[in-house]
PARO-327924 format. One record per residue (C-alpha): residue in three letters; x, y, z. Coordinates in nm, 2 decimals. Layout:
! residues N
NODE   res       c1       c2       c3
NODE   ALA        X        Y        Z
...
! end
This chain:
! residues 556
NODE   res       c1       c2       c3
NODE   UNK     0.00     0.00     0.00
NODE   UNK     0.12     0.35    -0.08
NODE   UNK     0.25     0.55     0.21
NODE   UNK     0.07     0.88     0.23
NODE   UNK     0.07     0.94     0.60
NODE   UNK     0.19     1.30     0.58
NODE   UNK     0.00     1.39     0.26
NODE   UNK    -0.32     1.60     0.33
NODE   UNK    -0.33     1.78    -0.01
NODE   UNK    -0.45     1.49    -0.24
NODE   UNK    -0.82     1.47    -0.30
NODE   UNK    -1.04     1.19    -0.20
NODE   UNK    -1.06     1.07    -0.56
NODE   UNK    -0.68     1.07    -0.60
NODE   UNK    -0.64     0.87    -0.29
NODE   UNK    -0.91     0.62    -0.38
NODE   UNK    -0.74     0.56    -0.72
NODE   UNK    -0.40     0.50    -0.56
NODE   UNK    -0.55     0.26    -0.31
NODE   UNK    -0.72     0.07    -0.59
NODE   UNK    -0.38     0.03    -0.77
NODE   UNK    -0.19    -0.05    -0.46
NODE   UNK    -0.41    -0.32    -0.31
NODE   UNK    -0.30    -0.63    -0.50
NODE   UNK    -0.50    -0.95    -0.43
NODE   UNK    -0.31    -1.22    -0.26
NODE   UNK    -0.23    -1.51    -0.50
NODE   UNK    -0.30    -1.87    -0.40
NODE   UNK    -0.01    -2.12    -0.37
NODE   UNK     0.12    -2.22    -0.71
NODE   UNK     0.16    -2.58    -0.83
NODE   UNK     0.43    -2.71    -1.07
NODE   UNK     0.49    -3.04    -1.24
NODE   UNK     0.78    -3.27    -1.14
NODE   UNK     0.90    -3.58    -1.33
NODE   UNK     1.04    -3.84    -1.08
NODE   UNK     1.17    -4.16    -1.23
NODE   UNK     1.09    -4.50    -1.08
NODE   UNK     1.21    -4.83    -1.22
NODE   UNK     1.29    -4.66    -1.55
NODE   UNK     0.93    -4.52    -1.59
NODE   UNK     0.84    -4.16    -1.61
NODE   UNK     0.54    -4.06    -1.40
NODE   UNK     0.39    -3.72    -1.35
NODE   UNK     0.28    -3.59    -1.01
NODE   UNK     0.17    -3.26    -0.86
NODE   UNK     0.37    -3.12    -0.58
NODE   UNK     0.28    -2.81    -0.37
NODE   UNK     0.56    -2.56    -0.38
NODE   UNK     0.58    -2.25    -0.16
NODE   UNK     0.62    -1.93    -0.34
NODE   UNK     0.76    -1.75    -0.04
NODE   UNK     1.00    -1.96     0.17
NODE   UNK     0.94    -1.74     0.48
NODE   UNK     0.57    -1.84     0.49
NODE   UNK     0.45    -2.18     0.61
NODE   UNK     0.14    -2.32     0.45
NODE   UNK    -0.16    -2.36     0.68
NODE   UNK    -0.24    -2.69     0.83
NODE   UNK    -0.54    -2.84     0.65
NODE   UNK    -0.65    -3.00     0.98
NODE   UNK    -0.67    -2.67     1.16
NODE   UNK    -0.99    -2.47     1.13
NODE   UNK    -0.93    -2.10     1.15
NODE   UNK    -1.18    -1.87     1.31
NODE   UNK    -1.32    -1.58     1.10
NODE   UNK    -1.10    -1.28     1.14
NODE   UNK    -1.28    -0.96     1.24
NODE   UNK    -1.12    -0.61     1.24
NODE   UNK    -1.09    -0.47     1.59
NODE   UNK    -1.22    -0.11     1.61
NODE   UNK    -1.11    -0.06     1.96
NODE   UNK    -0.74    -0.13     1.88
NODE   UNK    -0.50     0.16     1.82
NODE   UNK    -0.23    -0.06     1.68
NODE   UNK    -0.13     0.07     1.33
NODE   UNK     0.00    -0.28     1.25
NODE   UNK    -0.35    -0.44     1.25
NODE   UNK    -0.42    -0.55     0.89
NODE   UNK    -0.78    -0.60     0.76
NODE   UNK    -0.89    -0.96     0.68
NODE   UNK    -0.83    -1.09     0.33
NODE   UNK    -1.21    -1.15     0.27
NODE   UNK    -1.32    -0.80     0.36
NODE   UNK    -1.51    -0.59     0.11
NODE   UNK    -1.29    -0.37    -0.11
NODE   UNK    -1.46    -0.05     0.00
NODE   UNK    -1.41    -0.14     0.36
NODE   UNK    -1.04    -0.21     0.29
NODE   UNK    -1.01     0.14     0.13
NODE   UNK    -1.18     0.29     0.44
NODE   UNK    -0.94     0.13     0.68
NODE   UNK    -0.63     0.21     0.47
NODE   UNK    -0.74     0.58     0.44
NODE   UNK    -0.81     0.60     0.82
NODE   UNK    -0.46     0.46     0.88
NODE   UNK    -0.29     0.71     0.65
NODE   UNK    -0.49     1.00     0.78
NODE   UNK    -0.43     0.91     1.14
NODE   UNK    -0.81     0.89     1.23
NODE   UNK    -1.00     0.62     1.41
NODE   UNK    -1.25     0.42     1.20
NODE   UNK    -1.62     0.48     1.27
NODE   UNK    -1.81     0.16     1.31
NODE   UNK    -2.14     0.29     1.15
NODE   UNK    -1.95     0.40     0.84
NODE   UNK    -1.75     0.08     0.81
NODE   UNK    -2.05    -0.15     0.84
NODE   UNK    -2.27     0.07     0.62
NODE   UNK    -2.03     0.04     0.32
NODE   UNK    -2.17    -0.31     0.25
NODE   UNK    -2.54    -0.22     0.28
NODE   UNK    -2.78    -0.02     0.07
NODE   UNK    -2.81     0.25     0.34
NODE   UNK    -2.51     0.40     0.52
NODE   UNK    -2.62     0.59     0.83
NODE   UNK    -2.39     0.78     1.07
NODE   UNK    -2.59     0.98     1.34
NODE   UNK    -2.45     1.15     1.64
NODE   UNK    -2.08     1.08     1.57
NODE   UNK    -1.86     1.40     1.57
NODE   UNK    -1.67     1.39     1.24
NODE   UNK    -1.36     1.60     1.17
NODE   UNK    -1.24     1.69     0.82
NODE   UNK    -1.01     1.38     0.79
NODE   UNK    -1.29     1.15     0.92
NODE   UNK    -1.51     1.27     0.64
NODE   UNK    -1.23     1.24     0.38
NODE   UNK    -1.17     0.88     0.48
NODE   UNK    -1.54     0.80     0.44
NODE   UNK    -1.56     0.96     0.10
NODE   UNK    -1.25     0.77    -0.02
NODE   UNK    -1.44     0.45     0.03
NODE   UNK    -1.76     0.59    -0.12
NODE   UNK    -1.60     0.70    -0.45
NODE   UNK    -1.60     0.36    -0.61
NODE   UNK    -1.86     0.19    -0.39
NODE   UNK    -2.15     0.03    -0.58
NODE   UNK    -2.35    -0.10    -0.29
NODE   UNK    -2.46     0.21    -0.10
NODE   UNK    -2.77     0.39    -0.24
NODE   UNK    -2.86     0.61     0.06
NODE   UNK    -2.62     0.80     0.28
NODE   UNK    -2.74     0.96     0.60
NODE   UNK    -2.51     1.19     0.81
NODE   UNK    -2.70     1.36     1.09
NODE   UNK    -2.57     1.56     1.39
NODE   UNK    -2.20     1.52     1.31
NODE   UNK    -2.09     1.88     1.34
NODE   UNK    -1.91     1.86     1.01
NODE   UNK    -1.94     2.22     0.89
NODE   UNK    -1.91     2.33     0.53
NODE   UNK    -1.54     2.25     0.47
NODE   UNK    -1.57     1.87     0.43
NODE   UNK    -1.84     1.91     0.16
NODE   UNK    -1.56     1.94    -0.09
NODE   UNK    -1.49     1.56    -0.03
NODE   UNK    -1.86     1.48    -0.08
NODE   UNK    -1.87     1.67    -0.40
NODE   UNK    -1.61     1.44    -0.55
NODE   UNK    -1.84     1.14    -0.45
NODE   UNK    -2.15     1.30    -0.60
NODE   UNK    -1.98     1.38    -0.93
NODE   UNK    -1.85     1.02    -0.98
NODE   UNK    -2.07     0.77    -0.79
NODE   UNK    -2.37     0.68    -1.00
NODE   UNK    -2.52     0.44    -0.75
NODE   UNK    -2.61     0.70    -0.47
NODE   UNK    -2.97     0.81    -0.52
NODE   UNK    -3.06     0.95    -0.18
NODE   UNK    -2.85     1.21     0.02
NODE   UNK    -2.95     1.32     0.37
NODE   UNK    -2.70     1.55     0.54
NODE   UNK    -2.90     1.69     0.83
NODE   UNK    -2.82     1.92     1.12
NODE   UNK    -2.45     1.96     1.04
NODE   UNK    -2.42     2.34     1.02
NODE   UNK    -2.30     2.34     0.66
NODE   UNK    -2.35     2.71     0.61
NODE   UNK    -2.28     2.91     0.30
NODE   UNK    -1.97     2.70     0.21
NODE   UNK    -2.16     2.38     0.23
NODE   UNK    -2.46     2.51     0.03
NODE   UNK    -2.24     2.64    -0.25
NODE   UNK    -2.03     2.32    -0.27
NODE   UNK    -2.30     2.07    -0.26
NODE   UNK    -2.53     2.25    -0.50
NODE   UNK    -2.25     2.29    -0.76
NODE   UNK    -2.17     1.92    -0.74
NODE   UNK    -2.54     1.82    -0.80
NODE   UNK    -2.64     2.06    -1.08
NODE   UNK    -2.54     1.81    -1.34
NODE   UNK    -2.61     1.50    -1.14
NODE   UNK    -2.87     1.28    -1.30
NODE   UNK    -2.88     1.00    -1.04
NODE   UNK    -2.97     1.16    -0.70
NODE   UNK    -3.35     1.16    -0.65
NODE   UNK    -3.38     1.28    -0.28
NODE   UNK    -3.18     1.56    -0.12
NODE   UNK    -3.24     1.64     0.25
NODE   UNK    -3.04     1.93     0.40
NODE   UNK    -3.26     2.01     0.70
NODE   UNK    -3.11     2.23     0.97
NODE   UNK    -2.79     2.35     0.82
NODE   UNK    -2.80     2.72     0.89
NODE   UNK    -2.84     2.84     0.53
NODE   UNK    -2.90     3.21     0.51
NODE   UNK    -3.09     3.43     0.26
NODE   UNK    -2.81     3.46     0.01
NODE   UNK    -2.76     3.09     0.02
NODE   UNK    -3.10     3.04    -0.15
NODE   UNK    -2.93     3.15    -0.47
NODE   UNK    -2.74     2.82    -0.49
NODE   UNK    -3.06     2.62    -0.45
NODE   UNK    -3.23     2.84    -0.71
NODE   UNK    -2.96     2.74    -0.96
NODE   UNK    -2.98     2.38    -0.85
NODE   UNK    -3.36     2.37    -0.91
NODE   UNK    -3.31     2.54    -1.24
NODE   UNK    -3.03     2.31    -1.37
NODE   UNK    -3.11     1.97    -1.22
NODE   UNK    -3.37     1.76    -1.40
NODE   UNK    -3.36     1.44    -1.20
NODE   UNK    -3.43     1.53    -0.84
NODE   UNK    -3.78     1.44    -0.70
NODE   UNK    -3.75     1.55    -0.34
NODE   UNK    -3.58     1.85    -0.18
NODE   UNK    -3.60     1.91     0.20
NODE   UNK    -3.47     2.25     0.32
NODE   UNK    -3.65     2.29     0.65
NODE   UNK    -3.52     2.46     0.96
NODE   UNK    -3.30     2.72     0.78
NODE   UNK    -3.30     3.10     0.76
NODE   UNK    -3.42     3.19     0.41
NODE   UNK    -3.67     3.47     0.51
NODE   UNK    -3.79     3.72     0.26
NODE   UNK    -3.51     3.76     0.01
NODE   UNK    -3.44     3.39     0.03
NODE   UNK    -3.81     3.32    -0.05
NODE   UNK    -3.78     3.52    -0.37
NODE   UNK    -3.47     3.33    -0.48
NODE   UNK    -3.64     2.99    -0.41
NODE   UNK    -3.96     3.11    -0.59
NODE   UNK    -3.76     3.15    -0.91
NODE   UNK    -3.63     2.80    -0.88
NODE   UNK    -3.97     2.66    -0.82
NODE   UNK    -4.11     2.84    -1.12
NODE   UNK    -3.83     2.71    -1.35
NODE   UNK    -3.82     2.35    -1.22
NODE   UNK    -4.05     2.09    -1.39
NODE   UNK    -3.92     1.78    -1.21
NODE   UNK    -3.96     1.83    -0.83
NODE   UNK    -4.25     1.64    -0.67
NODE   UNK    -4.19     1.71    -0.30
NODE   UNK    -4.06     2.04    -0.15
NODE   UNK    -4.01     2.11     0.22
NODE   UNK    -3.96     2.48     0.32
NODE   UNK    -4.09     2.46     0.68
NODE   UNK    -3.94     2.66     0.96
NODE   UNK    -3.77     2.92     0.74
NODE   UNK    -3.93     3.25     0.84
NODE   UNK    -4.07     3.30     0.48
NODE   UNK    -4.28     3.61     0.49
NODE   UNK    -4.40     3.93     0.30
NODE   UNK    -4.26     3.95    -0.05
NODE   UNK    -4.08     3.61    -0.02
NODE   UNK    -4.41     3.43     0.07
NODE   UNK    -4.60     3.61    -0.21
NODE   UNK    -4.33     3.51    -0.46
NODE   UNK    -4.36     3.15    -0.37
NODE   UNK    -4.74     3.17    -0.42
NODE   UNK    -4.69     3.32    -0.77
NODE   UNK    -4.43     3.05    -0.86
NODE   UNK    -4.67     2.78    -0.75
NODE   UNK    -4.92     2.90    -1.01
NODE   UNK    -4.66     2.83    -1.29
NODE   UNK    -4.52     2.50    -1.16
NODE   UNK    -4.69     2.20    -1.32
NODE   UNK    -4.54     1.90    -1.13
NODE   UNK    -4.50     1.98    -0.76
NODE   UNK    -4.73     1.75    -0.56
NODE   UNK    -4.64     1.81    -0.19
NODE   UNK    -4.55     2.15    -0.05
NODE   UNK    -4.47     2.21     0.32
NODE   UNK    -4.47     2.58     0.42
NODE   UNK    -4.55     2.52     0.79
NODE   UNK    -4.40     2.74     1.06
NODE   UNK    -4.33     3.04     0.85
NODE   UNK    -4.50     3.39     0.83
NODE   UNK    -4.73     3.38     0.53
NODE   UNK    -5.01     3.59     0.69
NODE   UNK    -5.25     3.77     0.45
NODE   UNK    -5.01     3.84     0.17
NODE   UNK    -4.89     3.49     0.14
NODE   UNK    -5.23     3.33     0.19
NODE   UNK    -5.38     3.55    -0.09
NODE   UNK    -5.09     3.47    -0.33
NODE   UNK    -5.13     3.09    -0.27
NODE   UNK    -5.50     3.12    -0.31
NODE   UNK    -5.45     3.28    -0.66
NODE   UNK    -5.21     3.00    -0.74
NODE   UNK    -5.46     2.72    -0.64
NODE   UNK    -5.71     2.87    -0.89
NODE   UNK    -5.46     2.77    -1.17
NODE   UNK    -5.25     2.49    -1.02
NODE   UNK    -5.37     2.14    -1.11
NODE   UNK    -5.08     1.93    -0.97
NODE   UNK    -5.06     2.00    -0.60
NODE   UNK    -5.19     1.72    -0.39
NODE   UNK    -5.09     1.81    -0.03
NODE   UNK    -5.03     2.15     0.12
NODE   UNK    -4.92     2.23     0.48
NODE   UNK    -4.96     2.59     0.60
NODE   UNK    -4.98     2.52     0.97
NODE   UNK    -4.86     2.79     1.21
NODE   UNK    -4.84     3.08     0.97
NODE   UNK    -5.01     3.36     1.16
NODE   UNK    -5.33     3.30     0.96
NODE   UNK    -5.64     3.47     1.10
NODE   UNK    -6.00     3.40     1.00
NODE   UNK    -5.97     3.68     0.74
NODE   UNK    -5.66     3.51     0.59
NODE   UNK    -5.83     3.17     0.58
NODE   UNK    -6.13     3.33     0.41
NODE   UNK    -5.90     3.48     0.14
NODE   UNK    -5.72     3.15     0.10
NODE   UNK    -6.04     2.95     0.05
NODE   UNK    -6.16     3.17    -0.24
NODE   UNK    -5.90     3.02    -0.47
NODE   UNK    -6.01     2.67    -0.40
NODE   UNK    -6.36     2.69    -0.54
NODE   UNK    -6.28     2.50    -0.86
NODE   UNK    -5.97     2.32    -0.74
NODE   UNK    -6.02     1.94    -0.76
NODE   UNK    -5.67     1.82    -0.72
NODE   UNK    -5.57     1.94    -0.37
NODE   UNK    -5.66     1.65    -0.14
NODE   UNK    -5.49     1.71     0.19
NODE   UNK    -5.48     2.05     0.37
NODE   UNK    -5.30     2.11     0.70
NODE   UNK    -5.40     2.44     0.86
NODE   UNK    -5.37     2.39     1.23
NODE   UNK    -5.19     2.61     1.49
NODE   UNK    -5.32     2.94     1.34
NODE   UNK    -5.52     3.22     1.49
NODE   UNK    -5.85     3.05     1.43
NODE   UNK    -6.15     3.00     1.66
NODE   UNK    -6.44     2.76     1.64
NODE   UNK    -6.59     3.01     1.40
NODE   UNK    -6.30     2.98     1.16
NODE   UNK    -6.31     2.60     1.18
NODE   UNK    -6.68     2.60     1.10
NODE   UNK    -6.61     2.84     0.81
NODE   UNK    -6.39     2.58     0.64
NODE   UNK    -6.67     2.32     0.66
NODE   UNK    -6.93     2.57     0.53
NODE   UNK    -6.71     2.64     0.23
NODE   UNK    -6.68     2.27     0.15
NODE   UNK    -7.05     2.23     0.19
NODE   UNK    -7.12     2.52    -0.04
NODE   UNK    -6.87     2.41    -0.31
NODE   UNK    -6.90     2.03    -0.36
NODE   UNK    -6.64     2.03    -0.64
NODE   UNK    -6.36     2.10    -0.39
NODE   UNK    -6.14     1.79    -0.39
NODE   UNK    -6.04     1.80    -0.02
NODE   UNK    -6.08     1.47     0.16
NODE   UNK    -5.84     1.54     0.46
NODE   UNK    -5.82     1.85     0.67
NODE   UNK    -5.60     1.89     0.98
NODE   UNK    -5.69     2.16     1.22
NODE   UNK    -5.44     2.05     1.49
NODE   UNK    -5.57     2.11     1.84
NODE   UNK    -5.82     2.37     1.74
NODE   UNK    -6.13     2.35     1.96
NODE   UNK    -6.47     2.33     1.81
NODE   UNK    -6.84     2.34     1.92
NODE   UNK    -7.14     2.12     1.87
NODE   UNK    -7.25     2.29     1.55
NODE   UNK    -6.92     2.20     1.39
NODE   UNK    -6.98     1.83     1.47
NODE   UNK    -7.33     1.85     1.33
NODE   UNK    -7.20     2.01     1.01
NODE   UNK    -6.92     1.76     0.97
NODE   UNK    -7.16     1.47     1.00
NODE   UNK    -7.39     1.63     0.74
NODE   UNK    -7.10     1.66     0.49
NODE   UNK    -6.97     1.31     0.56
NODE   UNK    -7.31     1.17     0.47
NODE   UNK    -7.25     1.28     0.11
NODE   UNK    -6.87     1.26     0.06
NODE   UNK    -6.56     1.11     0.23
NODE   UNK    -6.40     1.37     0.45
NODE   UNK    -6.17     1.32     0.75
NODE   UNK    -6.11     1.62     0.98
NODE   UNK    -5.86     1.63     1.27
NODE   UNK    -5.95     1.87     1.55
NODE   UNK    -5.92     1.93     1.92
NODE   UNK    -6.18     1.93     2.20
NODE   UNK    -6.55     1.97     2.15
NODE   UNK    -6.67     2.24     2.39
NODE   UNK    -7.03     2.28     2.49
NODE   UNK    -7.17     2.64     2.53
NODE   UNK    -7.22     2.57     2.91
NODE   UNK    -6.87     2.45     2.97
NODE   UNK    -6.66     2.56     3.26
NODE   UNK    -6.42     2.85     3.20
NODE   UNK    -6.08     2.77     3.05
NODE   UNK    -5.84     2.65     3.32
NODE   UNK    -6.12     2.55     3.56
NODE   UNK    -6.23     2.22     3.40
NODE   UNK    -6.00     1.98     3.57
NODE   UNK    -6.06     1.87     3.92
NODE   UNK    -5.82     1.98     4.20
NODE   UNK    -5.66     1.74     4.44
NODE   UNK    -5.91     1.84     4.71
NODE   UNK    -6.21     1.76     4.48
NODE   UNK    -6.06     1.43     4.38
NODE   UNK    -6.02     1.35     4.75
NODE   UNK    -6.38     1.44     4.81
NODE   UNK    -6.49     1.18     4.55
NODE   UNK    -6.34     0.91     4.77
NODE   UNK    -6.55     1.01     5.07
NODE   UNK    -6.92     0.94     5.16
NODE   UNK    -7.12     1.14     4.90
NODE   UNK    -7.41     1.20     5.13
NODE   UNK    -7.19     1.33     5.41
NODE   UNK    -7.02     1.56     5.17
NODE   UNK    -7.36     1.70     5.06
NODE   UNK    -7.47     1.76     5.42
NODE   UNK    -7.14     1.94     5.50
NODE   UNK    -7.18     2.17     5.19
NODE   UNK    -7.54     2.24     5.30
NODE   UNK    -7.43     2.33     5.65
NODE   UNK    -7.16     2.57     5.52
NODE   UNK    -7.41     2.73     5.28
NODE   UNK    -7.68     2.75     5.56
NODE   UNK    -7.93     2.55     5.37
NODE   UNK    -8.21     2.32     5.49
NODE   UNK    -8.26     1.98     5.32
NODE   UNK    -8.63     2.03     5.27
NODE   UNK    -8.59     2.38     5.12
NODE   UNK    -8.32     2.25     4.89
NODE   UNK    -8.53     1.95     4.76
NODE   UNK    -8.84     2.16     4.70
NODE   UNK    -8.64     2.42     4.51
NODE   UNK    -8.52     2.14     4.28
NODE   UNK    -8.85     1.95     4.26
NODE   UNK    -9.06     2.16     4.02
NODE   UNK    -9.35     1.91     3.98
NODE   UNK    -9.38     1.83     4.35
NODE   UNK    -9.29     1.46     4.32
NODE   UNK    -9.10     1.24     4.56
NODE   UNK    -8.79     1.22     4.34
NODE   UNK    -8.59     1.43     4.09
NODE   UNK    -8.36     1.33     3.80
NODE   UNK    -7.99     1.32     3.83
NODE   UNK    -7.96     1.60     3.58
NODE   UNK    -8.21     1.82     3.78
NODE   UNK    -8.02     1.75     4.10
NODE   UNK    -7.70     1.86     3.94
NODE   UNK    -7.85     2.18     3.81
NODE   UNK    -7.99     2.25     4.15
NODE   UNK    -7.66     2.21     4.32
NODE   UNK    -7.50     2.45     4.07
NODE   UNK    -7.78     2.70     4.14
NODE   UNK    -7.71     2.71     4.51
NODE   UNK    -7.34     2.76     4.46
NODE   UNK    -7.18     2.42     4.52
NODE   UNK    -6.82     2.51     4.40
NODE   UNK    -6.73     2.18     4.22
NODE   UNK    -6.60     2.16     3.87
NODE   UNK    -6.86     2.03     3.62
NODE   UNK    -6.69     1.69     3.57
NODE   UNK    -6.64     1.65     3.95
NODE   UNK    -7.00     1.75     4.02
NODE   UNK    -7.13     1.49     3.77
NODE   UNK    -6.94     1.21     3.95
NODE   UNK    -7.06     1.34     4.29
NODE   UNK    -7.43     1.34     4.19
NODE   UNK    -7.40     0.99     4.05
NODE   UNK    -7.25     0.88     4.38
NODE   UNK    -7.55     1.03     4.56
NODE   UNK    -7.78     0.81     4.36
NODE   UNK    -7.72     0.50     4.58
NODE   UNK    -7.97     0.27     4.41
NODE   UNK    -7.86     0.37     4.06
NODE   UNK    -8.22     0.42     3.93
NODE   UNK    -8.14     0.76     3.77
NODE   UNK    -8.33     0.96     4.04
NODE   UNK    -8.25     1.12     4.37
NODE   UNK    -8.53     1.02     4.61
NODE   UNK    -8.63     1.25     4.90
NODE   UNK    -8.64     0.94     5.13
NODE   UNK    -8.28     0.87     5.04
NODE   UNK    -8.17     1.22     5.14
NODE   UNK    -8.37     1.20     5.47
NODE   UNK    -8.21     0.87     5.56
NODE   UNK    -7.87     1.01     5.47
NODE   UNK    -7.93     1.32     5.68
NODE   UNK    -8.04     1.10     5.98
NODE   UNK    -7.72     0.90     5.97
NODE   UNK    -7.51     1.21     5.93
NODE   UNK    -7.67     1.36     6.25
NODE   UNK    -7.61     1.04     6.45
NODE   UNK    -7.25     1.03     6.34
NODE   UNK    -7.19     1.39     6.45
NODE   UNK    -7.36     1.33     6.79
NODE   UNK    -7.14     1.02     6.84
NODE   UNK    -6.83     1.21     6.76
NODE   UNK    -6.92     1.48     7.01
NODE   UNK    -6.93     1.22     7.29
NODE   UNK    -6.59     1.05     7.22
NODE   UNK    -6.24     1.17     7.27
NODE   UNK    -6.11     1.08     6.92
NODE   UNK    -5.94     1.37     6.74
NODE   UNK    -6.20     1.52     6.52
NODE   UNK    -5.96     1.58     6.22
NODE   UNK    -5.89     1.21     6.20
NODE   UNK    -6.26     1.11     6.16
NODE   UNK    -6.45     1.08     5.83
NODE   UNK    -6.66     1.39     5.89
NODE   UNK    -6.35     1.58     6.01
NODE   UNK    -6.16     1.51     5.68
NODE   UNK    -6.47     1.61     5.48
NODE   UNK    -6.51     1.93     5.67
NODE   UNK    -6.15     2.03     5.61
NODE   UNK    -6.17     1.96     5.24
NODE   UNK    -6.50     2.15     5.20
NODE   UNK    -6.35     2.45     5.38
NODE   UNK    -6.05     2.46     5.14
NODE   UNK    -6.27     2.42     4.83
NODE   UNK    -6.51     2.70     4.95
NODE   UNK    -6.22     2.93     5.03
NODE   UNK    -6.05     2.87     4.70
NODE   UNK    -6.37     2.93     4.51
NODE   UNK    -6.42     3.26     4.69
NODE   UNK    -6.79     3.18     4.73
NODE   UNK    -6.80     3.22     5.11
NODE   UNK    -6.60     3.48     5.32
NODE   UNK    -6.35     3.33     5.55
NODE   UNK    -6.52     3.46     5.87
NODE   UNK    -6.84     3.26     5.78
NODE   UNK    -6.66     2.93     5.80
NODE   UNK    -6.59     2.74     6.12
NODE   UNK    -6.23     2.70     6.24
NODE   UNK    -6.05     2.38     6.16
NODE   UNK    -6.06     2.26     6.53
NODE   UNK    -6.42     2.36     6.58
NODE   UNK    -6.68     2.07     6.57
NODE   UNK    -6.99     2.12     6.36
NODE   UNK    -7.33     2.20     6.50
NODE   UNK    -7.51     1.87     6.56
NODE   UNK    -7.85     2.02     6.47
NODE   UNK    -7.87     2.03     6.09
NODE   UNK    -8.14     2.07     5.84
! end
């Protein structure tokens, strides 16, 4: 093997060629004919002759174990096994010459269709060693380098691979801070490449001016199907450059420009370009700043575009006015099937507006709408079911809120309320009545509108809300169900009278014993009720008994 230990100036291609010439396959032992004479006769026989006298032939009786390269060894004298793949041999030789330690994920990936190296910090020489092995590799079709902190400098080594290797069809170099140098280098190497179909450069700190390189790439390349440029910094001017590339490209099918701060003129330019592009099918513009100008421009494009199948405009500061402007361009669009519009400034009114539009324009081709965690109300559900009865439509949305719902932030039960649900429901009711200074007979007659001996669970719940029982709606529902001891759907007056009698007997019994009141069932209930009433601010603090004060045994 050639000795290039101190040579850092040769390119990856030159080193790969020199390795290819230097690595000579080991020849098997040779055989030659001898002519021994015996009894005057000439006989021919084969005799094994050693080519190198310093080597001893292996014993045929011995079975050698498979030799595996040791990655943990720092010994430069370790030689790779003879049966190792040629690309792996190139990689180990180049690591040795460049004084870098081989990376296991790179080494093992050289003999598979996908080479993936994630999370390993790679310096310039590490990348150079990997590209030397990739130049002539015919096995790897997908390369993934993610979170390696490479920077833009080592991209010059990758450019040599992309310009010579015809087997690589998918490139994903993500979250590597390539910057302007990396953008310029990698785009220049792929402009004439007719083999790469997918390019993913997500999260590489590309700025506004770097968008020019991708503009030229989209204009010149006629083989790429997918381009992912999310989590960069293209902004307004960068959006204009990218828009020109979108307008001139007739081959891209998938384009991801999410998380790029595209806004104002840049967002409007992309919308105009979309009107002229005839092949783009999936466009991701989520987490940008389209607002009204971008929404209006995309709306005008959808009136002409007949190729787009999926559009993501989630989290783009779109108000209900923006959505209304956006929908106007979709009246006659039959090709857009999937729309993601969640995490915008919509209310349940905006969500219902989208469904009203679809109902009014049956030609609209949408069959999937994603509203994210947007809350809706009952009329939205009714409208959705009406539309689904005539056409397939799947809508993703958040919670369904009723008009009589509890205020936001007050729907979940507190720890005190959950603790009350574990206590005797009738004792809890009597304690609430005592604090509110209510009589059982007055409470029941107030709820019983038709003067019967029982009231429904729903009426009982509404009655407790009317007298100011400060429980959350969900907690109150469970509490009322617990009061219905026989589970017949009604609260009988006889049940409440019997519960009140037992409650009074228990209070009188506790007054006669020396047990600490706070450790008893009623003591715990009284303390929880006091805390809940104080937190709800329904009763002033001076109206409540002290924690160590026993309740009045005469109740109701």
